[in-house]
C-alpha positions in Angstrom: -17.8 3.0 21.0 -17.1 1.2 17.8 -18.9 2.4 14.7 -21.4 -0.2 13.3 -20.2 -2.7 10.8 -22.3 -4.5 8.2 -20.3 -7.7 8.1 -20.3 -10.3 10.9 -16.7 -11.1 10.2 -14.0 -8.6 11.0 -13.2 -6.5 7.9 -10.1 -6.0 6.0 -8.9 -2.4 5.9 -7.9 -1.2 2.4 -6.1 2.1 2.1 -4.7 4.3 -0.6 -3.5 7.9 -0.5 -5.3 9.0 -3.7 -8.6 8.0 -5.3 -6.9 6.7 -8.5 -4.9 4.2 -6.5 -8.1 2.4 -5.5 -9.1 1.6 -9.0 -12.7 0.5 -9.3 -12.8 -1.0 -5.8 -15.6 1.3 -4.5 -17.7 0.9 -7.7 -17.4 -2.9 -7.4 -18.4 -2.7 -3.7 -21.5 -0.7 -4.5 -22.5 -3.2 -7.2 -21.8 -6.3 -5.0 -23.2 -5.4 -1.6 -24.0 -1.7 -1.4 -21.9 0.7 0.6 -22.3 2.2 4.1 -20.3 5.3 4.3 -19.3 6.5 7.8 -17.4 9.7 8.5 -14.7 9.5 11.2 -11.9 12.0 11.8 -12.7 13.9 8.6 -12.4 10.8 6.5 -15.1 8.7 4.8 -14.9 5.0 5.5 -16.8 2.8 3.1 -18.0 -0.4 4.6 -19.3 -3.4 2.5 -18.3 -6.5 0.7 -16.1 -6.6 -2.4 -14.9 -9.7 -4.3 -16.5 -11.7 -1.4 -14.4 -10.0 1.3 -15.8 -7.7 4.0 -13.8 -4.5 3.8 -13.5 -1.0 5.0 -12.1 1.1 2.2 -10.8 4.7 2.7 -8.3 7.3 1.6 -5.5 7.9 4.0 -4.4 11.0 2.1 -0.7 11.8 1.7 2.0 11.5 4.3 3.0 9.5 7.4 0.8 11.3 9.9 -2.3 10.9 7.6 -1.5 7.2 7.2 -1.0 6.6 10.9 -4.2 8.4 11.8 -6.2 6.4 9.3 -4.7 3.1 10.4 -5.5 3.9 14.0 -9.1 4.6 13.1 -9.4 1.3 11.1 -8.1 -0.6 14.2 -10.1 1.1 16.9 -13.3 2.2 15.3 -13.7 -0.5 12.7 -11.9 -3.5 14.4 -10.0 -4.3 11.2 -8.6 -7.8 11.1 -5.7 -6.6 8.9 -4.8 -3.6 6.7 -3.5 -3.4 3.2 -2.1 -0.2 1.6 -2.1 0.0 -2.2 -0.7 2.7 -4.5 2.2 4.0 -6.5 5.8 4.7 -5.6 9.1 5.8 -7.0 11.6 3.2 -7.9 14.9 3.2 -6.0 16.4 -0.3 -6.6 18.6 -0.3 -9.7 16.7 -3.0 -11.4 13.2 -1.6 -10.5 11.5 -0.1 -13.5 8.4 1.9 -14.2 5.5 -0.5 -14.4 7.0 -3.0 -12.0 5.3 -3.9 -8.7 6.9 -3.9 -5.3 5.5 -5.8 -2.3 6.9 -4.6 1.0 8.5 -7.2 3.2 10.0 -4.6 5.5 9.5 -0.9 5.8 11.6 2.0 7.1 11.0 5.7 7.7 14.0 7.1 5.8 13.5 10.6 7.3 13.6 9.5 10.9 16.8 10.7 12.5 16.9 11.3 16.3 20.6 10.9 16.4 22.8 11.1 18.4 20.1 10.1 21.0 19.1 7.1 19.0 20.6 5.4 15.9 19.5 6.8 12.6 16.2 5.4 11.3 15.4 3.9 14.7 12.0 4.8 16.1 12.7 6.3 19.6 11.6 4.1 22.5 10.6 1.2 20.2 14.2 0.0 19.6 13.8 -0.8 16.0 14.0 0.9 12.6 12.6 -1.8 10.3 9.0 -3.0 10.6 8.0 -6.3 9.0 4.9 -6.7 6.9 2.8 -9.7 7.8 4.5 -12.6 6.0 1.2 -14.4 5.1 -0.5 -11.2 3.9 2.5 -10.1 1.9 2.8 -13.5 0.2 -0.9 -13.4 -0.7 -0.4 -9.9 -2.2 2.7 -11.1 -4.1 0.8 -14.1 -5.5 -2.0 -11.8 -6.7 0.5 -9.5 -8.3 2.2 -12.4 -10.1 -1.2 -13.7 -11.3 -2.2 -10.2 -12.5 1.0 -9.7 -14.4 1.1 -13.2 -15.9 -2.4 -12.6 -17.3 -2.3 -8.9 -18.2 1.3 -7.8 -18.1 2.0 -8.2 -21.8 -1.0 -6.3 -22.8 -0.2 -3.5 -20.3 3.4 -3.3 -21.6 2.2 -3.1 -25.2 -0.6 -0.6 -24.5 1.5 1.8 -22.4 4.8 1.3 -24.1 6.6 0.0 -21.0 8.8 -3.0 -20.4 7.2 -6.3 -19.4 6.5 -5.6 -15.7 7.9 -7.7 -12.8 7.2 -8.3 -9.2 9.8 -7.4 -6.5 9.7 -8.2 -2.8 11.8 -6.4 -0.2 12.4 -3.0 1.5 10.1 0.0 0.9 11.1 3.3 2.5 8.8 6.1 3.5 9.2 9.8 4.3 7.4 13.1 4.2 9.1 14.2 1.0 8.3 13.6 -2.7 11.6 12.3 -3.8 12.4 13.9 -7.2 16.1 14.1 -7.9 18.9 11.7 -8.9 21.0 13.0 -6.0 18.2 12.1 -3.5 17.9 8.7 -5.0 21.6 8.3 -4.7 21.5 9.2 -1.1 18.8 6.7 -0.3 20.8 4.0 -2.1 23.9 4.8 -0.1 22.0 4.9 3.3 19.7 1.9 2.5 21.2 -0.2 -0.2 18.5 -2.7 -0.3 15.6 -0.2 -0.7 13.4 -1.0 -3.7 10.9 1.8 -3.6 10.2 5.2 -1.9 6.8 6.5 -0.9 5.2 8.6 1.8 2.9 6.3 4.0 3.8 2.6 4.2 6.3 2.7 7.1 4.0 4.7 9.3 1.2 2.2 8.7 3.6 -0.6 9.6 4.7 1.1 12.8 1.1 1.6 14.0 0.2 -2.0 13.1 3.2 -3.3 14.9 2.3 -1.4 18.0 -1.2 -2.8 18.0 -0.5 -6.3 16.8 -2.5 -6.0 13.6 -1.2 -7.6 10.4 -0.5 -5.3 7.5 1.0 -5.3 4.0 1.9 -2.7 1.4 1.9 -3.1 -2.4 3.3 -0.4 -4.7 3.3 0.0 -8.5 6.3 1.9 -9.7 5.1 5.2 -11.3 8.5 6.9 -11.7 12.2 6.6 -10.9 12.2 9.3 -8.2 14.4 11.5 -10.4 14.0 15.0 -12.0 11.2 13.6 -14.2 9.3 12.1 -11.3 6.5 14.7 -11.0 5.6 14.3 -14.7 5.9 10.5 -14.7 3.9 10.3 -11.5 1.0 12.4 -12.7 0.8 10.6 -16.0 1.1 7.1 -14.5 -1.5 8.0 -11.8 -4.0 9.1 -14.3 -3.5 6.5 -17.0 -2.3 3.3 -15.4 -2.5 3.2 -11.6 -6.1 2.3 -11.4 -5.6 -0.6 -13.8 -3.0 -2.1 -11.6 -4.9 -1.6 -8.4 -8.1 -3.1 -9.9 -6.4 -6.2 -11.2 -4.3 -6.8 -8.1 -7.0 -6.2 -5.5 -9.5 -8.3 -7.4 -7.3 -11.3 -7.2 -6.1 -10.7 -3.7 -9.5 -10.1 -2.2 -11.1 -13.1 -3.9 -8.3 -15.3 -2.5 -8.7 -13.6 0.9 -12.4 -14.3 1.0 -11.9 -17.9 -0.1 -9.4 -18.5 2.6 -11.8 -17.4 5.2 -15.0 -19.1 3.9 -16.6 -21.4 6.4 -19.5 -23.8 5.9 -23.0 -22.6 7.0 
């Protein structure tokens, strides 16, 4: 039996691994519509309206299994129309810098290796390694990122001492490791030359959504360059900056999402 929903329209699922990666989304939801919190599979799912869009907001926690389990619950228990994952990631592409934003167009599990039974990276019995984000959803996220950085990028760069941030679109790779060495980054570049960012959840979400025919998209702010300084850079960025990015991007994205689905009474 599905859990009860407050909104008549099917909600958008919004996920992050850590609380800081959601920015002020829950606080805004509480102020706008109030929040109904439902516990399912040891996770709290927060149901309400934020920036005009009916949403279910939750923390996936860290890792591919956690992301897949949470995505499945959003699909089956909450009837999510689509799912968006927001958070931080390590930069892998050579021109991807700390403070940039990457919107995933395709996603790969870089630690999937069932060879020689199946080609490296291919998901056994599905016959593919790369899973596409929904093109419309990814484009809307990219537009929200561009708007956010056009309006606030210069002040963010000045405040935090970073270069003027940019938006990239392309391949995000996921695995159950926190990548934190130049040699590991080099290996990823050799194996997946078009990879822009590395994280721990997105490709698992993309596989689940592919199997159930649910649109999804992933947006990642670059917190570190996945090298030996990654753990320090990640912690600092997560605490000081990540919420600012998520708040600004999600505000613009959800407002546009709500407007695109508005119907006359």
